[in-house]
N, C-alpha and C positions, 0 to 999 in steps of 0.2 A: 504493500500500500504506500503510495506517494504521500509526502507531507501535506500537499494541498488537499488530498482526500481525508487525511487525519483531521485537518482543521475544519473541513466541512462537517465532520462528525462532531467535533468539539463545539462548534457553533450551534449545531442542532441540540446538543446537550444543554448548552447555556440557555437557549430559548425554551427548552423543555422545563428546565429548573425555574425559569422566570414565570412561565405560565402556570406551573404547579403551585408555586408559592404566592405569586401575585394574583393568581386566579381566585383563591378563597379570600384574599385581601380585597379585591374588587367586589367580590360577592357580598362580603360583610357591609361594604359601603352601600350597595344597592339595597340590602336588607334593612338598613336603617329606616327606610320608608315602608318596605313591604312587611316587615316582621315586628319591629318595635312599636309599641302602643303609646309610649309616653317618653319623656325626656330621660328618665332613669334607665329605661330599657335601651335607649339609644346609647347611653353612656356605657352600659354593660357590653353591647356589641362592639363599640369603638375600643373599649379596654381589652377585648380579646385579641386585637391585633396591635394594640398600642406599643408593646415592646418590640415588635418584629416588622412592622410595615416598611420602615425605611431600609432595613437590612434586605428585605425581599427585592427592593429596587436595585440592589447591587448587581443582581443577575442581568438586568437590562443594560446597565452600564458596561458590564463585562462582555455581553453579547455584541453591543454596538462597537466597543473598542476592539474586540477580536475581529469583527468584520472589517473595520477600517484598516487594521494592520495586515490581516491575512488575505483579504480580497478587496483591495482598494477600488478596483473597477466596479465591483458589485456595490460597495458602499456609496461611491459617487453617483451611480445611476439610480440607486434606490432612494437616496436622500434628496436628490434633486427632482426626480420624477414624482415622488410621493411627498413633496415638500409640505403642502398644506395639511394633509391628514396627520403627518408626523409632527408638525408644529402644533396642531390642535391637541394631540396626545401629550406633547411636552408641556404645554400650558396647563392642561388638566392635572398633570402630575405635580406641577409646581403649586397650583392653587390647592390641590388636595393636601399636600404636605403642610401648607400654611393653615388650612382649615383645621387639621388635627391639632396643631399647636395653639391656634388663636381662639378656638371655639370657647374655651373656659376662662379666657382672660378677663371677661367682663360679665356681670350678672344679668344684664338686660336680656329679656326674652327674645326680642327682635334680633339682637346681635347673635345669640346662640342659634336661633332658627335659621338665619342667613348662612351661617357656616355649616349647619347640618344639611341644608339644601345643596351647598357647594360640595360637600362630601358625597352626596348621592349622585349628582350629575357628573362629577369628575371621576367617579368610579364607573358609572354606566357607559359614558362615552368612550373611554379607552378600551373597555371590555368589548365593545362593539367594533371599534375601529381597528383593533389588532386583527380581528377575524377578516375584515375587509382587506387589510393590507396583505395578509398572508394568502388570502384567496386569490388576489391579483398576482402575487409572486408565482404561485403554482400554476395558475391559468395561463400566464404570459401577458405581457404588455407591449405597447408599441415602442420597440427599440430599433434604431436605425443602424446602418453599417458602422457608425462611429461610436456605437454603444451608448447613445444618448436617448433618453425618453422623449418621444415626440408627440405623445398623447396629451390629453387634458384631464381635468378633475372629473368630468362626467364619464370619461372612459373607465374610471376606477369604480364607478357605481353601477356595475353590471349585476345581473341576477345571481350569478355564482358567488361573487364577492359579498353581496348583501346577505345571501344565505349563510356564508361563512361567518359574517359578523353576528348574525342572530344565533348561530351555534355557539360561538365563544361567549356571547352575553349570557345565554341560558345555561351553558355548562359551568361558567364561572360562578353564576348565582347559585346553582345547585351545589357546587363545591363549597361555596360560602355557607349555605344553609346546613350542610352536613358538618362543617367546621363549627358553626354556632351550636349545633346540638352536642358536639363533642366537648365544647369549652364552657358551656353554661349550665346553670342549675335551675330547677323549679319549672314554673309555667313557661318561661321563654324557651327552655330546652324542648318541652313537649310540642310547642307550636312550631319550633324550627324543624322538628322531625316531620310533622304533618305537612308543612310547606314544602319540605324537600321532596316529598312524594310527588306532588303536582309538578314541581319544577323538573324532577327527574323524568317524568313521562313526556313533558314537552320537549326536553332536551333529547330524549331518545328518538323521537320522530324527526326532529330537525337534523340531528347528527347523522342518523342513518341515511337520510336523503343526501346530505352533503358529502359524506364519505363514499357512498355508492356513485355519486356523480364524479367525484375525484378519481375513483378506481376506473370508471368507464373511460374517462378521458386520458388519464396519465398512468394508470396503475400497472403493476406486474405482480408476480407471485409473492414477493416480499411485502409489498404494500397491502396485498390481500390478507396476509397473516396479521399485519398490524390492525387492519380494519376489523377483523374478527375479534381480536383481543380487546379493542376499544369497545365494541358493542357488548361483548360478554361481560366486561368489567363494569360497564354502566348499568346493565341489568342487575348484576350481582350487587352493585352499590345500592340500588333502589331496594333490593330485597333485604340487605343487611340493615339499612336504615329502618325498614318496617319492623325488623326483629329487635330493634333497640341496640344493635351492635355498632355504636357510633365510630369506634376505632376502625373496624373493618370497612364501614361505609366510607370513611374518609380516605383510607388507603386505596380502596377500589375506585373512588371518584378521581383520585390522583392518578391511578393507573390508566383510567380512561383518557385523561389529558396527555399522559406520556405516550400512549399508543397512538392517539390521534395526531399529535405533533410528529411522531416518528413516521406515520404514514405520509404526511405532507412532505417531509424531507426525502423519504424514499421515492415518492412520486417525482420529486424535483431532480434528484441526482441523475446524471452528472451536471445538469444545469444548476446555476444558482439564481438566474433570472432569465427565463425564456423570452424570446422575441415572438410576438404574434404576427409580425410582418414577414419574417424570413428566418427559418431555423438556423441558418448560417450566421445570423447576427445575434444569436443568443449568447448570454454570458455563461460561461462554464467554469468548473473548478480549475481548469487549465488556463484559459485566457484571461481570467479575472484575478488570478492569484499573485501574491508578491513573489519575490525571488526566493529560491531555496534557502539561501543563507538567512534571510529574514525569518522564514518559517522555522528554521532550526533554532534560532535564538528564542523565538516565541515559545517553542515547544519546551525548552529547558525552563523558561520562566513559569510556564503553566504547571509543569511537573512539581516545581517547588512551592508555588503560591496557592494552587487550587486546594490541596489537602488542608492547609492552614485555614483558609476561608471557610471551608465546609465544617471544620471542627469547631471554630468559634461560633458559627451560626447554629450548628446543632446544639451546642452548649446553651445558647440563648433560649432555644425552644424547650430544652430540658428544664432550665431554671423557672420558666414561666409556664409550666405544663399544667398547673392546677385549674380546676373549673372556678368560674365566678358567677355570682348572681346579684339580684337587686339588693340583697342584704349586705353585700360588700361595698355598695356605693354610698359613701358618706355625703352629707350635705356640703355643697361647695362653699368655701369661705373666701370672701373678697374683702 
């Protein structure tokens, strides 16, 4: 296996980790409107991700940085062609982080309500837009012979990509509901489990349609295996949730995300960004990669740094592993 193939796999792993972790993170943000009945329950939900949400975003920074260094042509075409959607995602992530930190800085109800609305919308929009972006990457976009995107914003809003956005939104929200059931106590835990059932059924319909469409257009034997794993894991997650096995339900919903992202990258390889105008103008792991020497240095850095990052992030989840409920929420003091 060549180093550019290795880095294609590593970037796929980084995106998988990001969607696994930030998936339930976005889901919790959406559930502040769908699940929480009052301000105290919203605080419970926000506190379940309070110690980890910023660490989850490290995976996005790593994926973007790795793409820039390992596949500069891919990075340049992707971030210039998808400029507006990616800018909107970036703005959402910035506002979302500010909302988490500023929400409780003042006691006025209107102040807190505004930041809670910001958390909801800045969780929902990225969850949808990431699916749109990856749907277009797999489907192919208008890239010319100079590897430049020559389409417009409306070209990105095609039925396949929009379906992909609905899949990521519903899947992340389901993942968040399962996480909420795993991390909370009392009535909110029971309601999270009930909501997860409905979300899971909607996700199953949307995901099956999207993955079958992907398989029909770009799939092979390996992607078919990933499709089967994703569907079986999602059905099993719904079943485990109904049985009250929140730990298994969360692991299986996470496996659904892992298998679905793996299917997209398997369908994509050896391309990194196909051209819908001419197959010869597609960006591949070969023509979009950095020099072998650059990839070699990056590989050694990744071998050293990645285990350290995973260890301290795993330790964070272990420290904050206990459930919380409304009884743990003290009155805010200002």
